[in-house]
C-alpha positions as CSV (number, residue, x, y, z in Angstrom):
1,M,101.8,145.8,120.3
2,I,100.3,144.3,117.1
3,E,99.1,140.8,117.5
4,W,98.8,138.3,114.7
5,I,95.0,138.6,114.7
6,D,95.4,142.4,113.9
7,L,97.7,141.6,111.0
8,Y,95.3,139.0,109.8
9,A,92.4,141.5,109.9
10,I,94.5,144.1,108.0
11,Y,95.5,141.6,105.4
12,Y,91.9,140.5,104.7
13,A,90.6,144.1,104.8
14,N,93.0,144.9,102.0
15,Y,92.2,141.7,100.1
16,Y,88.4,142.3,100.2
17,W,88.9,146.0,99.3
18,L,90.6,144.8,96.1
19,L,87.8,142.4,95.4
20,W,85.2,145.2,95.7
21,L,87.3,147.3,93.3
22,Q,87.5,144.5,90.8
23,G,83.9,143.7,91.3
24,Y,82.7,147.2,90.4
25,F,84.9,147.3,87.4
26,R,83.7,143.9,86.1
27,K,80.1,144.9,86.8
28,G,80.6,148.0,84.7
29,A,82.1,146.0,81.9
30,A,79.3,143.6,81.9
31,L,76.7,146.4,81.9
32,E,78.5,148.1,79.1
33,G,78.4,144.9,77.1
34,L,74.6,144.8,77.6
35,C,74.4,148.4,76.4
36,C,73.3,149.6,79.9
37,Y,75.6,152.6,79.7
38,E,74.2,154.7,82.6
39,E,74.4,151.8,85.0
40,A,77.9,150.9,83.7
41,A,79.0,154.5,84.3
42,H,77.7,154.3,87.9
43,S,79.8,151.1,88.5
44,Y,82.9,152.7,87.1
45,V,82.4,155.8,89.3
46,Q,82.1,153.5,92.3
47,C,85.3,151.9,91.3
48,L,87.0,155.3,91.1
49,V,85.7,156.2,94.5
50,L,87.6,153.3,95.9
51,E,90.7,153.9,93.8
52,P,90.9,157.4,92.2
53,D,94.0,156.5,90.2
54,A,92.5,153.4,88.4
55,E,93.4,154.2,84.8
56,A,91.3,151.4,83.4
57,A,88.2,152.7,85.1
58,K,88.9,156.2,84.0
59,T,89.2,155.0,80.4
60,A,86.1,152.9,80.6
61,L,84.1,155.7,82.1
62,T,85.2,158.0,79.3
63,N,84.2,155.4,76.6
64,V,80.8,154.9,78.2
65,S,80.1,158.6,78.6
66,F,80.0,158.9,74.8
67,F,76.8,156.7,74.8
68,I,75.0,158.7,77.5
69,N,72.9,161.7,76.4
């Protein structure tokens, strides 16, 4: 039997997972803006590890890869 505390924990686990996903993407965008392309690529890859179907992260990683040797 699932109790309310279990549902609460599941809800917040999903919520914080989305925050991490957004955080990695925003960190990558900020690093890209500072011309730190290798670090930005690393952040976008971390984003894709959490959500492999994230189209925005895939596109951003492709764009950043042009600036990396």
